[in-house]
C-alpha positions as CSV (number, residue, x, y, z in Angstrom):
1,M,0.0,0.0,0.0
2,N,1.6,3.2,-1.1
3,K,-1.4,5.7,-1.7
4,A,-4.1,6.8,0.8
5,I,-6.5,9.6,1.3
6,I,-9.3,10.6,3.5
7,G,-12.7,11.7,2.2
8,R,-16.4,12.4,2.6
9,K,-19.1,10.4,1.0
10,L,-21.5,12.8,-0.9
11,G,-23.9,10.3,-2.6
12,M,-24.4,8.2,-5.7
13,T,-25.0,9.0,-9.3
14,Q,-24.4,7.3,-12.7
15,L,-21.9,7.7,-15.7
16,F,-22.1,6.2,-19.2
17,S,-19.2,4.4,-20.7
18,Q,-18.0,4.7,-24.3
19,D,-20.2,1.8,-25.2
20,G,-23.2,3.2,-23.6
21,K,-23.4,1.2,-20.4
22,V,-24.4,2.7,-17.3
23,I,-21.8,2.9,-14.5
24,P,-23.2,3.4,-10.9
25,V,-20.6,5.4,-9.0
26,T,-20.3,6.9,-5.5
27,V,-19.0,10.5,-5.4
28,I,-16.4,11.0,-2.6
29,E,-14.9,14.5,-1.7
30,A,-11.4,13.3,-1.2
31,G,-8.8,15.7,0.5
32,P,-7.0,17.9,0.5
33,C,-5.3,16.1,3.3
34,P,-2.3,17.8,5.0
35,V,0.5,15.6,6.6
36,V,0.1,16.2,10.4
37,Q,3.0,13.8,11.4
38,V,5.4,11.4,10.1
39,K,6.3,8.4,12.3
40,T,9.6,6.7,11.7
41,L,10.9,3.3,12.7
42,E,13.7,4.8,14.8
43,R,11.6,7.1,16.8
44,D,8.1,5.4,17.0
45,G,8.9,1.7,16.2
46,Y,7.0,1.6,13.0
47,S,6.7,3.8,9.7
48,A,3.4,5.5,9.2
49,V,1.8,8.8,8.2
50,K,-0.9,10.8,10.0
51,L,-3.2,12.7,7.6
52,G,-5.8,15.5,8.5
53,F,-9.1,16.3,6.8
54,S,-11.9,18.8,7.0
55,E,-10.4,22.1,8.5
56,T,-11.9,23.7,11.7
57,D,-11.3,26.3,14.2
58,E,-9.2,25.9,17.4
59,K,-12.2,25.2,19.4
60,G,-12.9,22.0,17.4
61,V,-9.9,20.2,18.7
62,N,-8.5,19.4,22.0
63,K,-5.2,20.8,23.4
64,P,-2.9,18.0,22.6
65,Q,-4.3,17.9,19.0
66,L,-4.0,21.6,18.8
67,G,-0.4,21.5,19.8
68,Q,0.4,18.9,17.2
69,F,-1.3,21.1,14.5
70,K,0.7,24.2,15.5
71,K,3.9,22.2,15.5
72,A,3.1,21.0,12.0
73,G,2.3,24.5,10.9
74,I,-1.2,23.6,9.5
75,K,-4.8,24.6,10.4
76,P,-6.7,22.3,12.8
77,C,-8.6,19.5,11.2
78,K,-11.7,17.7,12.3
79,V,-10.5,14.3,11.2
80,M,-7.2,12.5,11.6
81,K,-6.2,9.1,10.5
82,E,-3.0,7.1,10.3
83,F,-1.9,5.1,7.4
84,K,1.1,2.7,7.1
85,L,2.4,3.6,3.6
86,D,5.4,2.6,1.5
87,G,7.8,5.3,1.7
88,A,6.1,7.2,4.5
89,D,9.5,8.2,5.9
90,A,10.2,10.2,2.8
91,M,6.9,12.4,3.3
92,T,7.4,15.8,4.8
93,V,5.2,17.4,7.6
94,G,2.9,20.0,6.1
95,S,2.7,18.7,2.6
96,V,-0.8,18.2,1.2
97,I,-2.2,14.9,-0.5
98,T,-4.9,15.8,-3.1
99,C,-7.4,13.5,-4.9
100,D,-5.1,13.3,-7.9
101,T,-2.9,10.9,-6.0
102,F,-5.4,8.4,-7.5
103,V,-6.0,8.0,-11.2
104,A,-8.9,6.4,-13.1
105,G,-8.5,2.7,-13.4
106,D,-7.0,2.3,-9.9
107,R,-8.2,-0.3,-7.6
108,I,-8.9,0.7,-4.0
109,D,-10.2,-0.4,-0.8
110,V,-12.8,1.9,0.9
111,S,-13.4,1.8,4.6
112,G,-16.0,3.4,6.6
113,V,-18.7,3.2,9.4
114,S,-21.9,1.5,8.1
115,K,-25.4,3.0,8.7
116,G,-26.7,2.6,12.2
117,H,-30.2,1.0,12.6
118,G,-30.3,1.0,16.3
119,F,-31.9,-2.0,18.3
120,T,-33.4,-4.5,15.7
121,G,-35.2,-7.7,15.8
122,V,-34.1,-10.9,14.3
123,I,-36.2,-10.7,11.2
124,K,-34.8,-7.4,10.0
125,R,-31.3,-8.0,11.6
126,W,-30.8,-11.8,10.4
127,N,-33.5,-12.3,7.8
128,Q,-35.1,-15.0,9.9
129,H,-38.6,-16.2,9.2
130,R,-41.6,-15.0,11.3
131,L,-43.9,-17.4,13.4
132,K,-47.1,-18.8,12.2
133,E,-49.9,-16.2,12.3
134,T,-52.3,-18.8,13.8
135,H,-54.1,-19.4,17.2
136,G,-51.9,-20.4,19.9
137,V,-48.7,-18.7,18.6
138,G,-49.2,-15.0,19.5
139,P,-49.4,-12.5,20.8
140,V,-46.1,-11.7,19.1
141,H,-45.3,-13.2,15.7
142,R,-42.0,-11.7,15.0
143,E,-40.1,-12.9,18.0
144,P,-37.4,-15.6,17.6
145,G,-38.4,-19.2,18.2
146,S,-36.6,-21.7,20.1
147,M,-33.3,-21.0,21.7
148,G,-32.2,-24.6,21.9
149,A,-32.6,-27.7,24.1
150,I,-34.1,-27.4,27.6
151,S,-31.8,-29.5,29.9
152,N,-28.8,-30.1,27.7
153,P,-26.8,-27.8,27.4
154,S,-29.2,-25.5,29.5
155,R,-27.8,-22.4,27.9
156,V,-27.7,-20.4,24.7
157,F,-24.6,-20.9,22.6
158,K,-22.4,-18.0,21.9
159,G,-22.8,-16.4,18.5
160,K,-26.5,-17.2,18.1
161,N,-28.2,-14.7,15.8
162,L,-30.5,-12.7,18.3
163,P,-32.0,-9.2,18.6
164,G,-29.5,-6.3,19.1
165,H,-27.7,-3.3,17.7
166,W,-27.5,-3.5,14.0
167,G,-25.0,-1.5,12.0
168,H,-22.7,1.3,12.9
169,E,-19.6,-0.7,12.6
170,N,-16.4,-0.6,10.6
171,V,-16.8,-1.9,7.0
172,T,-14.3,-2.3,4.2
173,I,-15.2,-2.8,0.5
174,L,-12.4,-4.3,-1.2
175,N,-11.2,-4.0,-4.8
176,L,-13.4,-1.2,-6.0
177,E,-12.5,0.7,-9.2
178,V,-11.9,4.4,-9.7
179,V,-13.9,5.7,-12.5
180,K,-13.0,9.3,-12.6
181,V,-10.9,11.8,-10.6
182,D,-12.0,15.6,-10.7
183,K,-9.1,17.6,-9.2
184,E,-10.9,21.0,-9.5
185,R,-13.8,19.7,-7.2
186,N,-11.6,17.3,-5.1
187,A,-13.8,14.6,-6.1
188,I,-13.2,10.8,-6.8
189,L,-15.8,8.6,-8.4
190,V,-15.8,5.1,-7.3
191,K,-17.7,2.3,-9.2
192,G,-20.4,0.8,-6.9
193,A,-21.4,1.6,-3.4
194,V,-19.3,2.3,-0.4
195,P,-20.2,1.9,3.3
196,G,-21.6,4.7,5.4
197,P,-24.3,7.4,5.2
198,I,-24.2,10.5,3.2
199,K,-21.5,12.9,4.6
200,G,-19.9,10.0,6.4
201,I,-16.1,9.8,6.5
202,V,-14.3,7.2,4.5
203,T,-10.7,6.3,3.8
204,L,-9.5,5.3,0.4
205,R,-6.2,3.2,-0.2
206,N,-4.7,0.9,-2.6
207,S,-6.4,-2.6,-2.9
208,V,-4.5,-5.2,-1.1
209,K,-6.0,-7.8,-3.4
210,A,-5.9,-6.3,-6.7
């Protein structure tokens, strides 16, 4: 992995290829991302680079972060993420990574936090069947059925699909294709869907399985 950037999901649209086929794309506002910190193997034990995204005022960050931004000589950013990139040691603090670091045809992995659906039942969360809507089954027909045997093992096994919190977890979609890069608008158009709601923060990096 030698390229990465932070972005914000703006929504989906469609493009047309040269042969007239419709290509569904997700529009991502990618960068500009200033380099906040460069971590080296000698000083930190590993090589990485920390990028910022979405400028804010000084009240939007805490004091340790504000000190880090002032040391780097850049404006405070709402989002900071760390990437282990090849050649991270060669990067300089204060330099800016823009969307044109990627080009059309690149294969990337996109990570983000999926949409949260709150507390959800087993039908919506796990696509289970509902109970029979006949006499003697109610009063609730959307509840889970049997949890297991009675006397042996006398417990519910771990990992069983039960009601609970659905969504709002880290998700990575692998091996997506960059369809178009618009440097003037800081936009990257990615073929297909990416995780998260509109205006959600996502990270783009080179695909590890291309």
